[in-house]
N, C-alpha and C positions, 0 to 999 in steps of 0.2 A: 760765719756771720756772717760772709759773702753772702749767703746763698740767700738768706736768710733776713742780710736785710734785701736781699733782690727780693724774691718773695711778698713782701712790706711794700715798696713799688711798687710794685704792677699791681698785690690790688685794692692797696688804699691808695693810691694817685693817679694811679687809673683804669680798669673797673670798675669803682666805688663810681668817677667823674663819671662814666658814660649812659649811663640813666636818665642821672642832672643832665648833663650837658641837649641830649640826645632820648628828650624827656617825649617827643610824640612815638616814638620810634618803640617807644619800650614800654604802650601803658597797659600791656598784657601782665606786664609784673605784680600790679597792684592783684591778681589773683594766684598770683604765687609766694611762695616763701621765702623770692630768693634773698630776699635783703638779710633774711637771719641766718641762712647757709653763711655767707657775704658777709655778717658783721663776729660768728667766730670762727673763719678763718682768719680774718683781721688783724681780729683780736690776739689769735694764737700766733698769730707770724710773726707779730707786732712783744709777744711775750718772750718766745726766741730771742726773735734780735737781743732786744737787753737780758734775757740770765746768757747769754753762748758773751756778750759784752762780761757779765759777772765771770761766768766759766773763764774766761781764756783771762779778765786778768789774776783769778788765783791761780793756772798754772800758772800763767809769767812768776809769782810769787812765792809758790814752788821751787818752778826749775834754779829758780836766781836763787833764798832764803834755806833751803829743806835740802842738799844737798843726799842725804840718807831715804830722803822719801821721794826724792826724783825720781827715782829707776824704778821703785814700783810705781808712782802716779801718773807719771809723764811716759806713758805710751799708747799706741795705737787704741790697744784694747779698750784703756778706762779712756781712750774721749769718745772709741761710741760709747761703749756706757750713757759717761756724759749726756753727750747728745741727743739720745739716745729716749736719755729718763723726762728729760729736759722736754723736748721734743714732747714727750706723750705726756707729760705734768700738765700744760702747754696745752693745747688741747679738748685735754678732759676737764679743767679749770675754766675756759670759759666756752664750757656749753651749755649755761643758766642763761646765758646772752639771748639765744635760739628760743624757748620762754618767755623774757623779759619784752623780749620788743612785737611791736607788730605787726613787722613784717608788707608795710607800708611804705612806701620813702616817698621822703614829703625832694622834693623833684623841682626845687627854688636855690638859689647858690648858699646853699648851705654848708658848719662841719658835720653836719648830724645828720645821716642819712638813713635813721628809721625811728619812725615811730615807739614813743613807747606807749606803755596803754596807762591808760587814766588810772588816776590820782598815783600812778608810781614815781614823781619826781617826789611828791612831799611826805611821801612813806618816810619811816622809820626805816620799811623792811631793804628801802630799796636809794637810802644814804647808808645805813651799812655794808650790805653787797659792794656800793659803790665807793666806799670809807675804803674797805676789806680789797676790792680790789687795784685805787690804784695806789693800797701799799701793797705791795707786794710789787705791782711794778708803776710805779718804781724809786719809789721811796727808798723800800727794801735796799734793789741797789744800787741806789746812791750814797749808802750809811757798810756797804759791803767793799764799790769800788773805794771810796776812801781810805778806810780803813785799813786794807788790805793793798793801798796805795803807800800808805803810811809806813805800813812793816818795808815793804821794799824798799822804799829809799831808803829807809834809817842803817835798811843792812847794807844799802851800795857802799852809801858810802863813809861806814866804821871799816866794810871791807876792806875798802881801795885807800883810807886811811890807813891800816895793818899792811896793805901786801907792798904799798907805794916804799911804807921806812925798811920795812923786810931789802924788798927787792935793790930799794938806795944802802943800808948799811953792806951787803951780801957786794955789790955790783961797784959799786966806790960811786957813782951817777945813778941817774934816774932812765930807768931804761926803757924798751917798748912793750907794753902788758897784751897781749893779745884777750887773756882772759877776760882783764876790767875792759878792753874797748865791746865786746861782747857784752859787756853784759850790759852796759853800759849805750848800743845802742837798740838795747833791746829794752829798757828803761823807756830810755825816748820813743820808741811804739808805744811802750803800757802807756807813757805821758798823754801820748796825741790821743788813745781812742780813748783811754778813761776821760781825760779832757772832755773831747769833741762830745761824750755823750753828755757827763751831767751838765753844760754847758751847755745844751743846746734842746733839751728836756727837760731845763729849773722851769724856765717861762708855763712850757707846757704844764706844771706842777702844781705852782700856785695856779697860771690860773680855773685847773679846776678843781684845789680846794677852793675858792675863791667862790664859785657857780652851787659847792653843792653849799656851804656855808649862805650866802643866797637862796636859795628856796628849803634849809630847814632853817634858819632861825631868824630869815627876812628878815632880818636890820638894818642889811647895808645892798647898796646899790649893786644890783646887776651888773656882770664886769664887760668893762668896754668891751664892742664891736669888733675891734683893731687889734686889745686886743690877742679873743679868737684868734682871729686871723695868722694873726704871726705869732704865736704861739705851733696853731697847725703846723704851720708854712716849716718852724725850726724843728718839730719834731720829725717833720715827715726828713728832712734834710739831713739829723742826723742817720739815718737811717740806708745814706746817701755817703754818707766824706769816710765812713770805714775802709772799703773798698775802697777805693784810689789814694787810703793813707797805707793800706798794706803794700797799692801798683807803689808807690814814690819810691816803700822804706825801707821796704823787700828783695836781696836781689833775687834768690829764690821761688818768688811770686813775681818778679816781672820775667826772669827767661818762662817760668812757666804762662803765662801769655804771652809772651814769644813763640815758644811750642805751641800753644791753642794754633797759633795764626800761618806760625810757617810750614806744620806737618801736610794739609790740607792743602796747601800752594802745593809744598817737594812734591806730595803723590798724583799729585795733576799732570806737572812741569813731565813727571816721569812716563804719567799715562801715554801721556800726548807723545812727546819722546820720539817711546814705544809703539808709537803706532804708525809718526812720518815716519823713520828710518824705513829704509830703502830692504828688499833682505836681496839677497847676494847670493846666500847660500843657494849649493850647488844641491841634488838629491842625489839621495846619498846610494853607491850603488853594493850590494853583496855579493 
């Protein structure tokens, strides 16, 4: 999730804006189809970011609610299969953007950076493709995340009451329960990431549905430009916050981040100390 979010930030927030901000230096892109390739990469990375969130939510649901399935599903091999499948499907699904877009950059301050082919915006074909695209990401993930969270929360509440009654009757008082504390922490992390995903993508979804209705039906006003800007900003923000949530809530994640910073410094210090250490050893004699 963190890697996919970082890739979205790099492709969508940084790389996409370079030809717009420095348009005088990127005029050669008019003769290339770099915009098409970049669009495929951005949409694929965004799909990976969203569906990795769904996969994480499902993983937590299995780990908390279904102990028998947990031993088979929650493994490193299964995680590799799920991540690889989601990545392959996301890349394959978004190849059609290469053929729909014109490859010409809108060198202006506009969230849309590639022009669409003539007649596509108002055509039923384009409308169907766009609606299916945004149904798969993020409408279907919205529904799945809400359902999985509901199942997980219900299971935790029921199990918490049952374990509390059992431990109180056996011990005579309410003892500390490490298992329920672990589940509670997992539930807080789950709700933080899922709530962040739903809340920050909601305005983007509403804006795009409004946008499509304007072109297909033509009986409503065009969505306000300020709404589009805020929707794009929040959608990109959703890809920045998951890593921060991990860093703040997960002890193991924080330890790994510390190791990433400390290990190179430790090697440099050891190497410097070794180079500066005086050589007082005498030559060996036979």
